C-alpha positions as CSV (number, residue, x, y, z in Angstrom):
1,X,0.1,0.0,-0.1
2,X,1.2,3.6,-0.7
3,X,-0.3,7.0,-0.9
4,X,0.1,7.0,-4.7
5,X,-1.3,3.5,-5.3
6,X,-3.9,3.7,-8.1
7,X,-6.4,1.1,-9.5
8,X,-4.2,-2.0,-9.7
9,X,-1.0,-0.2,-9.7
10,X,1.1,-0.4,-6.5
11,X,4.8,0.0,-5.6
12,X,7.1,0.8,-8.5
13,X,4.3,0.7,-11.1
14,X,2.3,3.4,-9.1
15,X,5.5,5.5,-8.6
16,X,6.2,5.4,-12.5
17,X,2.8,6.6,-13.2
18,X,3.2,9.5,-10.6
19,X,6.6,10.4,-12.2
20,X,5.0,10.4,-15.7
21,X,2.1,12.5,-14.5
22,X,4.5,15.1,-12.9
23,X,6.6,15.2,-16.0
24,X,3.6,15.7,-18.3
25,X,2.0,18.5,-16.0
26,X,5.3,20.4,-16.0
27,X,5.5,20.0,-19.9
28,X,2.1,21.4,-20.1
29,X,3.3,24.8,-18.9
30,X,6.5,24.8,-21.2
31,X,6.0,27.5,-23.8
32,X,9.5,27.2,-25.3
33,X,8.6,24.6,-27.8
34,X,11.3,22.1,-26.5
35,X,10.1,18.6,-27.0
36,X,9.6,16.4,-24.0
37,X,12.0,13.4,-24.1
38,X,12.0,12.1,-20.5
39,X,10.6,8.7,-20.0
40,X,10.2,7.8,-23.6
41,X,7.6,10.6,-24.0
42,X,7.5,12.9,-27.1
43,X,5.0,15.2,-28.6
44,X,2.4,14.1,-31.1
45,X,1.9,16.8,-33.6
46,X,-1.3,18.2,-35.1
47,X,-0.5,16.6,-38.5
48,X,-0.6,13.0,-37.1
49,X,-3.9,13.8,-35.1
50,X,-5.5,15.4,-38.2
51,X,-6.0,18.7,-36.5
52,X,-5.7,21.9,-38.5
53,X,-7.1,24.6,-36.3
54,X,-6.5,26.0,-32.8
55,X,-2.8,24.8,-32.6
56,X,0.3,27.0,-32.6
57,X,3.7,26.6,-34.1
58,X,5.0,24.7,-31.0
59,X,2.3,22.0,-31.3
60,X,0.2,23.3,-28.4
61,X,-3.5,22.9,-28.7
62,X,-5.8,25.8,-27.6
63,X,-9.6,26.1,-26.6
64,X,-12.0,25.5,-29.4
65,X,-14.8,27.6,-28.2
66,X,-15.4,31.0,-26.8
67,X,-16.3,29.3,-23.5
68,X,-12.7,28.3,-23.0
69,X,-10.6,30.0,-25.6
70,X,-7.3,30.2,-23.5
71,X,-7.5,26.5,-22.6
72,X,-4.2,24.8,-23.4
73,X,-3.3,21.1,-23.8
74,X,-0.4,19.1,-25.2
75,X,-0.7,15.6,-26.5
76,X,2.3,13.2,-26.1
77,X,3.1,9.6,-26.9
78,X,5.4,7.2,-25.1
79,X,7.5,5.0,-27.2
80,X,9.5,1.8,-26.5
81,X,13.0,1.0,-27.4
82,X,12.2,0.3,-31.0
83,X,9.9,3.2,-31.5
84,X,6.5,1.7,-31.0
85,X,3.8,3.7,-29.5
86,X,2.9,2.1,-26.2
87,X,1.0,4.9,-24.4
88,X,-0.5,8.4,-24.9
89,X,-0.8,11.5,-22.5
90,X,-3.2,14.5,-22.5
91,X,-1.7,17.1,-20.4
92,X,-3.9,20.1,-19.6
93,X,-2.1,23.3,-18.6
94,X,-3.1,25.3,-15.5
95,X,-3.8,29.1,-15.2
96,X,-1.4,31.3,-17.0
97,X,-1.2,34.5,-14.9
98,X,-0.5,37.9,-16.8
99,X,-2.1,40.8,-18.4
100,X,-2.5,38.9,-21.7
101,X,-5.6,37.4,-23.4
102,X,-4.2,34.0,-22.3
103,X,-3.9,34.9,-18.7
104,X,-7.1,36.8,-18.6
105,X,-8.9,34.1,-20.2
106,X,-7.7,31.5,-17.8
107,X,-8.8,33.7,-14.9
108,X,-12.1,34.0,-16.6
109,X,-12.3,30.3,-16.8
110,X,-11.4,29.9,-13.0
111,X,-14.1,32.4,-12.0
112,X,-16.7,30.6,-14.3
113,X,-15.7,27.1,-12.7
114,X,-16.5,28.7,-9.3
115,X,-19.6,30.6,-10.2
116,X,-21.3,29.0,-13.2
117,X,-23.2,25.8,-12.5
118,X,-22.0,22.8,-14.7
119,X,-19.0,24.9,-16.2
120,X,-16.3,23.0,-14.3
121,X,-17.8,19.7,-15.2
122,X,-18.0,20.4,-18.8
123,X,-14.7,22.4,-19.2
124,X,-13.0,19.7,-21.2
125,X,-15.9,19.5,-23.6
126,X,-16.1,23.3,-24.0
127,X,-12.3,23.5,-24.6
128,X,-11.4,20.3,-26.5
129,X,-14.3,18.3,-27.7
130,X,-13.0,17.9,-31.3
131,X,-9.4,17.3,-30.4
132,X,-10.2,14.6,-27.9
133,X,-12.3,12.8,-30.6
134,X,-9.2,13.0,-32.9
135,X,-7.0,11.8,-30.0
136,X,-9.3,8.7,-29.4
137,X,-9.3,7.9,-33.1
138,X,-5.5,8.2,-33.4
139,X,-5.0,6.1,-30.3
140,X,-7.3,3.3,-31.7
141,X,-5.5,3.3,-35.0
142,X,-2.3,2.6,-33.1
143,X,-3.8,-0.4,-31.3
144,X,-4.2,1.5,-28.0
145,X,-7.2,1.4,-25.6
146,X,-8.2,3.8,-23.0
147,X,-6.2,2.0,-20.5
148,X,-3.1,3.2,-22.3
149,X,-3.9,6.9,-21.9
150,X,-2.8,9.1,-19.0
151,X,-4.7,12.2,-18.3
152,X,-3.1,14.8,-16.0
153,X,-2.7,18.4,-15.2
154,X,-2.1,21.0,-12.4
155,X,-4.6,23.5,-11.0
156,X,-7.0,24.5,-13.8
157,X,-5.3,21.7,-15.8
158,X,-6.3,19.3,-13.1
159,X,-9.9,20.7,-13.3
160,X,-9.8,19.9,-17.0
161,X,-8.7,16.3,-16.2
162,X,-11.4,15.9,-13.7
163,X,-13.9,17.3,-16.2
164,X,-12.7,14.8,-18.8
165,X,-13.1,11.9,-16.3
166,X,-16.7,13.1,-15.5
167,X,-17.6,13.2,-19.1
168,X,-15.7,10.1,-20.2
169,X,-18.6,7.5,-20.1
170,X,-21.0,9.6,-22.3
171,X,-18.7,11.2,-24.7
172,X,-16.0,10.4,-27.3
173,X,-17.4,7.0,-27.6
174,X,-16.4,6.2,-24.0
175,X,-12.8,5.8,-25.1
176,X,-11.4,7.7,-22.1
177,X,-13.5,6.0,-19.5
178,X,-10.8,3.5,-18.6
179,X,-8.0,6.1,-18.9
180,X,-5.5,6.8,-16.0
181,X,-6.2,10.1,-14.4
182,X,-3.7,11.6,-12.0
183,X,-3.9,15.3,-11.1
184,X,-2.2,17.8,-9.0
185,X,-3.9,20.7,-6.9
186,X,-7.2,20.4,-8.7
187,X,-9.7,22.9,-7.3
188,X,-12.7,20.5,-7.9
189,X,-13.3,16.8,-8.0
190,X,-16.3,14.6,-8.0
191,X,-17.2,12.7,-4.8
192,X,-16.9,9.0,-5.0
193,X,-15.1,9.0,-8.3
194,X,-12.2,6.5,-7.6
195,X,-11.2,6.5,-11.4
196,X,-9.0,9.5,-10.5
197,X,-6.3,10.2,-8.2
198,X,-6.2,13.8,-7.1
199,X,-3.1,14.7,-5.2
200,X,-2.9,18.0,-3.3
201,X,-1.5,19.7,-0.2
202,X,-4.3,20.5,2.3
203,X,-2.6,23.9,3.0
204,X,-3.0,24.6,-0.8
205,X,-5.6,27.4,-1.1
206,X,-6.8,25.9,-4.5
207,X,-7.0,22.3,-3.8
208,X,-10.6,21.3,-3.3
209,X,-11.6,25.0,-3.4
210,X,-14.8,24.3,-5.6
211,X,-17.1,21.7,-4.0
212,X,-19.4,21.3,-7.0
213,X,-21.9,23.9,-6.2
214,X,-19.5,26.9,-6.0
215,X,-16.5,28.2,-4.0
216,X,-15.8,26.3,-0.8
217,X,-15.8,29.3,1.5
218,X,-14.3,27.2,4.3
219,X,-11.2,26.8,2.0
220,X,-11.1,30.5,1.5
221,X,-10.9,31.1,5.3
222,X,-8.9,28.4,6.7
223,X,-8.1,25.8,4.1
224,X,-10.0,22.7,3.2
225,X,-9.6,19.2,4.8
226,X,-12.7,17.7,3.3
227,X,-12.3,14.0,2.7
228,X,-12.7,12.8,-0.9
229,X,-12.6,9.3,-2.1
230,X,-10.5,10.4,-5.1
231,X,-7.9,12.4,-3.1
232,X,-4.9,12.1,-1.1
233,X,-6.2,14.0,2.1
234,X,-3.6,14.7,4.5
235,X,-0.5,15.9,2.6
236,X,1.4,19.1,4.0
237,X,3.8,21.3,2.2
238,X,5.8,22.7,5.2
239,X,6.6,26.3,3.8
240,X,8.0,29.2,5.5
241,X,4.5,30.7,5.6
242,X,3.0,27.5,7.1
243,X,5.6,27.7,9.9
244,X,4.9,31.4,10.6
245,X,2.5,33.4,12.7
246,X,0.9,34.4,9.2
247,X,-0.5,31.0,8.9
248,X,-3.2,32.0,11.8
249,X,-4.7,34.5,9.4
250,X,-7.6,33.6,7.1
251,X,-6.4,32.5,3.7
252,X,-7.9,35.6,2.1
253,X,-5.6,37.8,4.2
254,X,-2.6,35.5,3.9
255,X,-1.4,35.2,0.3
256,X,1.8,33.5,1.5
257,X,-0.2,30.2,1.3
258,X,0.3,30.5,-2.5
259,X,3.7,28.7,-2.4
260,X,2.0,25.4,-1.5
261,X,0.2,25.7,-4.8
262,X,3.4,25.8,-7.0
263,X,3.8,22.9,-9.4
264,X,7.5,23.0,-8.5
265,X,6.5,22.3,-4.9
266,X,4.5,19.4,-6.0
267,X,7.3,18.0,-8.1
268,X,9.8,18.1,-5.3
269,X,7.5,16.9,-2.6
270,X,5.8,14.0,-4.5
271,X,9.2,12.7,-5.7
272,X,10.5,12.7,-2.0
273,X,7.6,10.9,-0.8
274,X,7.7,8.3,-3.6
275,X,11.5,7.6,-3.1
276,X,11.1,7.4,0.7
277,X,12.0,4.1,2.5
278,X,8.7,4.5,4.3
279,X,6.6,4.8,1.1
280,X,5.1,1.2,1.4
281,X,3.9,2.2,4.9
282,X,1.9,5.2,3.6
283,X,-1.8,5.2,2.4
284,X,-4.2,7.7,0.8
285,X,-5.2,9.0,4.2
286,X,-1.7,9.1,5.8
287,X,-0.5,12.3,7.4
288,X,2.7,13.2,5.4
289,X,4.7,16.5,6.0
290,X,7.3,17.4,3.4
291,X,9.6,20.1,4.0
292,X,9.4,23.0,1.5
293,X,11.3,25.5,3.6
294,X,13.6,27.9,2.0
295,X,17.3,27.5,2.5
296,X,17.3,30.7,4.8
297,X,14.9,29.1,7.1
298,X,15.6,25.4,6.9
299,X,18.3,25.3,9.7
300,X,16.4,27.3,12.1
301,X,12.7,26.0,11.8
302,X,11.5,22.6,13.0
303,X,9.4,20.7,10.5
304,X,6.6,19.1,12.3
305,X,2.9,18.3,12.1
306,X,1.3,21.6,13.2
307,X,-2.1,20.3,11.9
308,X,-3.1,23.7,10.6
309,X,-5.9,24.1,8.0
310,X,-7.3,20.7,8.9
311,X,-9.3,18.6,11.1
312,X,-7.3,16.7,13.8
313,X,-4.8,14.4,12.2
314,X,-4.9,10.8,13.5
315,X,-2.7,7.7,13.2
316,X,1.0,7.6,12.4
317,X,2.8,10.8,11.1
318,X,5.5,10.8,8.3
319,X,7.9,13.7,8.1
320,X,10.4,14.1,5.3
321,X,13.4,16.4,5.0
322,X,15.3,17.8,2.0
323,X,18.7,17.1,0.6
324,X,19.9,19.9,2.8
325,X,20.3,20.4,6.5
326,X,16.9,19.9,8.2
327,X,15.3,20.0,11.6
328,X,12.7,17.2,11.9
329,X,10.5,16.8,15.0
330,X,7.8,14.2,15.7
331,X,5.1,14.4,18.2
332,X,3.8,12.3,21.1
333,X,2.3,9.8,18.8
334,X,4.1,7.1,16.4
335,X,6.2,8.9,13.9
336,X,8.4,8.0,10.8
337,X,11.2,10.7,10.3
338,X,13.6,10.6,7.3
339,X,16.2,13.2,7.0
340,X,17.6,12.3,3.5
341,X,21.1,13.9,2.5
342,X,22.5,16.7,4.7
343,X,23.3,17.1,8.4
344,X,20.0,16.6,10.0
345,X,18.8,17.1,13.6
346,X,15.8,15.1,15.0
347,X,13.5,15.3,18.0
348,X,10.6,13.4,19.2
349,X,8.2,13.6,22.1
350,X,7.4,9.8,22.7
351,X,5.6,6.9,21.1
352,X,7.0,4.2,18.8
353,X,9.1,5.8,16.2
354,X,11.5,5.1,13.3
355,X,14.1,7.7,12.5
356,X,16.3,7.3,9.3
357,X,19.1,9.8,9.4
358,X,20.3,9.3,5.8
359,X,23.6,10.6,4.6
360,X,25.4,13.2,6.6
361,X,26.2,13.8,10.2
362,X,22.9,13.4,11.9
363,X,22.0,14.2,15.5
364,X,19.0,13.0,17.7
365,X,18.2,15.6,20.5
366,X,16.7,13.9,23.4
367,X,15.4,17.1,25.1
368,X,15.8,15.4,28.5
369,X,18.5,14.1,30.8
370,X,20.2,11.0,29.6
371,X,19.1,9.2,32.6
372,X,15.5,9.3,31.4
373,X,16.5,6.9,28.7
374,X,18.1,3.5,28.1
375,X,19.8,2.6,24.9
376,X,20.4,-0.8,23.0
377,X,22.5,-1.5,19.9
378,X,21.7,-4.5,17.8
379,X,25.2,-4.5,16.4
380,X,23.7,-4.3,12.8
381,X,23.4,-0.5,12.5
382,X,20.2,0.2,14.5
383,X,20.2,2.2,17.9
384,X,17.2,1.7,20.0
385,X,16.3,4.6,22.4
386,X,13.9,3.6,25.0
387,X,12.2,6.5,27.1
388,X,11.0,6.6,30.7
389,X,7.4,6.2,29.5
390,X,8.0,2.9,27.5
391,X,8.3,4.5,24.0
392,X,10.9,3.2,21.8
393,X,12.6,4.9,18.8
394,X,14.5,2.9,16.2
395,X,17.3,4.9,14.8
396,X,19.7,4.3,11.9
397,X,22.5,6.6,10.7
398,X,22.4,8.7,13.8
399,X,26.0,9.6,14.8
400,X,25.4,11.6,17.9
401,X,22.8,12.1,20.8
402,X,22.3,15.4,22.7
403,X,20.8,15.3,26.2
404,X,19.7,18.3,28.2
405,X,21.2,18.1,31.8
406,X,20.5,20.4,34.7
407,X,23.0,23.1,35.3
408,X,24.0,24.1,38.9
409,X,25.5,27.2,40.4
410,X,29.2,26.3,41.0
411,X,29.9,24.6,44.2
412,X,26.3,24.5,45.1
413,X,23.3,22.2,44.4
414,X,21.2,25.1,43.2
415,X,19.9,24.6,39.6
416,X,20.1,27.7,37.4
417,X,19.5,26.3,33.9
418,X,20.5,23.4,31.7
419,X,23.3,22.2,29.5
420,X,23.3,20.4,26.2
421,X,25.7,17.4,26.3
422,X,26.7,15.7,23.1
423,X,27.4,12.0,23.0
424,X,29.0,10.2,20.2
425,X,27.3,7.0,19.2
426,X,30.0,4.2,19.3
427,X,30.0,0.4,19.2
428,X,30.5,0.2,22.9
429,X,28.1,3.0,24.1
430,X,27.5,6.8,24.2
431,X,30.7,8.8,24.5
432,X,30.9,12.2,26.0
433,X,34.6,13.3,26.3
434,X,36.2,10.4,28.3
435,X,32.9,9.3,29.7
436,X,31.3,6.2,28.3
437,X,27.5,5.4,28.9
438,X,27.2,1.8,28.0
439,X,24.2,0.3,26.2
440,X,21.8,-2.0,28.0
441,X,22.9,-5.5,28.3
442,X,22.0,-7.5,25.1
443,X,22.6,-10.7,23.5
444,X,23.1,-10.4,19.7
445,X,22.7,-12.9,17.0
446,X,23.7,-12.8,13.3
447,X,22.3,-13.8,9.9
448,X,22.2,-17.5,11.0
449,X,19.9,-19.5,13.2
450,X,20.8,-18.6,16.8
451,X,19.8,-19.7,20.3
452,X,20.1,-16.6,22.7
453,X,19.5,-16.6,26.4
454,X,18.9,-13.7,28.5
455,X,20.6,-13.0,31.8
456,X,18.7,-12.9,35.1
457,X,18.4,-9.0,35.3
458,X,16.9,-8.6,31.9
459,X,18.3,-8.3,28.4
460,X,17.6,-7.1,24.9
461,X,17.7,-10.2,22.6
462,X,18.4,-9.3,19.0
463,X,17.9,-12.4,16.7
464,X,18.6,-10.4,13.5
465,X,18.4,-13.0,10.5
466,X,17.8,-16.6,10.5
467,X,15.2,-18.7,12.5
468,X,16.2,-17.9,16.1
469,X,15.3,-19.3,19.4
470,X,15.2,-16.5,21.9
471,X,14.8,-17.4,25.6
472,X,14.0,-14.8,28.2
473,X,14.9,-14.8,32.0
474,X,13.0,-13.8,35.0
475,X,13.8,-10.0,34.4
476,X,12.2,-7.6,32.0
477,X,13.4,-8.6,28.6
478,X,12.9,-7.0,25.2
479,X,12.7,-9.6,22.3
480,X,13.6,-8.4,18.8
481,X,13.4,-11.4,16.5
482,X,14.4,-9.7,13.3
483,X,13.8,-11.5,10.0
484,X,13.2,-15.2,9.9
485,X,10.7,-17.5,11.7
486,X,11.6,-17.1,15.4
487,X,10.5,-18.8,18.5
488,X,10.5,-16.5,21.7
489,X,10.1,-17.9,25.2
490,X,9.3,-15.5,28.0
491,X,10.8,-16.5,31.4
492,X,8.7,-14.1,33.5
493,X,8.8,-10.4,34.2
494,X,7.1,-7.8,32.0
495,X,8.4,-8.2,28.6
496,X,8.4,-6.1,25.4
497,X,8.1,-8.1,22.0
498,X,9.1,-5.9,19.2
499,X,8.5,-6.6,15.5
500,X,9.5,-4.3,12.6
501,X,8.5,-4.4,9.0
502,X,9.0,-7.9,7.4
503,X,9.6,-10.0,10.3
504,X,8.5,-13.5,9.3
505,X,6.2,-15.9,11.1
506,X,7.1,-15.9,14.8
507,X,5.8,-17.7,17.8
508,X,5.7,-16.6,21.5
509,X,5.5,-19.0,24.5
510,X,4.7,-17.6,28.0
511,X,2.9,-14.4,26.8
512,X,1.1,-12.8,29.8
513,X,-1.1,-9.6,30.0
514,X,1.8,-7.6,31.5
515,X,3.8,-8.1,28.3
516,X,3.8,-5.5,25.4
517,X,3.5,-6.4,21.7
518,X,4.9,-3.6,19.6
519,X,4.5,-3.8,15.8
520,X,6.4,-1.0,13.9
521,X,6.6,-0.3,10.3
522,X,3.8,-2.5,9.2
523,X,2.8,-2.2,5.7
524,X,-0.8,-2.3,4.5
525,X,-2.4,-0.8,7.6
526,X,-4.1,2.2,6.2
527,X,-5.4,4.0,9.2
528,X,-6.5,0.8,11.1
529,X,-4.5,0.5,14.2
530,X,-7.0,-1.8,16.0
531,X,-5.3,-5.1,16.8
532,X,-8.6,-6.8,16.6
533,X,-8.5,-6.4,12.8
534,X,-5.4,-8.5,12.7
535,X,-6.2,-11.1,15.3
536,X,-7.6,-14.6,14.7
537,X,-7.8,-17.9,16.5
538,X,-5.9,-21.0,15.3
539,X,-6.7,-24.1,17.6
540,X,-5.7,-23.1,21.0
541,X,-3.7,-20.2,19.9
542,X,-4.1,-16.4,19.0
543,X,-2.5,-15.3,15.8
544,X,-1.8,-11.6,14.8
545,X,-1.1,-11.3,11.1
546,X,0.1,-8.4,9.0
547,X,0.1,-9.6,5.4
548,X,2.5,-12.5,5.1
549,X,4.0,-11.9,8.6
550,X,2.4,-13.2,11.7
551,X,2.8,-13.8,15.5
552,X,1.4,-16.7,17.1
553,X,0.7,-16.5,20.8
554,X,0.9,-20.2,21.9
555,X,-1.8,-21.2,24.3
556,X,-3.3,-17.9,24.5
557,X,-7.0,-17.1,23.6
558,X,-8.5,-13.8,22.5
559,X,-9.9,-13.1,26.0
560,X,-6.3,-13.2,27.4
561,X,-4.9,-10.4,25.2
562,X,-4.3,-7.1,26.9
563,X,-5.3,-4.7,24.1
564,X,-3.8,-1.7,26.0
565,X,-0.5,-3.3,25.7
566,X,-0.6,-3.9,21.8
567,X,1.0,-1.1,19.8
568,X,0.8,-0.9,16.0
569,X,2.3,1.7,13.7
């Protein structure tokens, strides 16, 4: 599952469609006449399509009627390695601002879409009825079907794509009904229409601004978080404006919100989401915050879920940095933070989190004294930070931790402030000067099948790869089986069983209600974090299954589960 999954396309196929839609939407704005060559795409000219009117010297097609004279679209084809046409694209251009007939015409179309009933829905017909007939005829002559057509656009262009989707069943011989529709920042969309994927930032003033009956006045005031079946609903472009005090003003008084509408911001943000190591954990309704800060503010502003312009966000939060130096901050819930390149700094306020530093010299700021945490290292590149409230952060590519320690007036026990102490992450522990804070006791496996036994006082047991047998003691142990099909045996105490991503088919003996089951980085959840959705009974056992991965609680029935001790993210 991913936020850009569409129809039967998931994973790399969905990402490829997204990248094509971004490239075509960008090309729709290009007035230089340069051909599009990325991804095997190239323009299809007027001669090939049999069009003689309303086309300029650059091969751009213009609106055919006085109802949309400045509408603008480009028709492109995608070719394989031997030059065979395998797909076609229809890229509607968005609003062209400026004191020209083109810009004024687009603004007139924007106003008509908001004020004239039926205009938005019929925009594609008003603008390109004849052209689209020719496109359908040409595509058929090349052996293509509607499923081989990509319809896209940004802003007013996205409105055009939505209009085409709305009309596709009853016009142009129904050819475009099965086309693929992926748009950006569409001001309007049809409720319940799952044939189209509308992608937009919830702090984009234009996205969802027209509700089918006119201007959505809520969007003009504070932004629009209406849930639409066809839309990704909780994406945030974290701009300078979004982080500032200006964001508290109504949108009509705060034109700084306009940056969230730029196509360049969509291109940069969507590509970062699609390339993230967390992509498969996202869904259409995931809360995803992407840094769009300027370089001037990037190193002084914490990128976080401020939950502005929207109803309260729920579920896990994904926060993505840039290729520069970022400040990324999670909240009290379960967060997935990814820094990318650059020297990044991270913060989090609790919960079960995964922090990926990426390239660079990355730092995790604890914001509390070191004594409020315990730390474990699996010997395979992952540092576990366990806070005093039971939350756990799995971190990779973090080179240093910073704690905040109480400072005292010299030679007294009177506190006067705090000091930040930096600890280097080493193989043996956390090093500050000559002082080494050792990691919690652990027994670490490797890529093979291991038998690991905890000490009496409590251990972290890291199975890593292979089919491992992890044996707990009477203390409070943390079991991390890793990949493979593992057997975990509790020996008493209050234990934590932690599962991450693809973990295999594991079994637990000796589970009791005081234990915690923690599932981090589970793909395919959507917004469903209720353990009962994943629990079933097998003979005398309870099984918690997440796709092809599962945990069997041996000899435990459903009534013995402690739901308050099961955490899923």
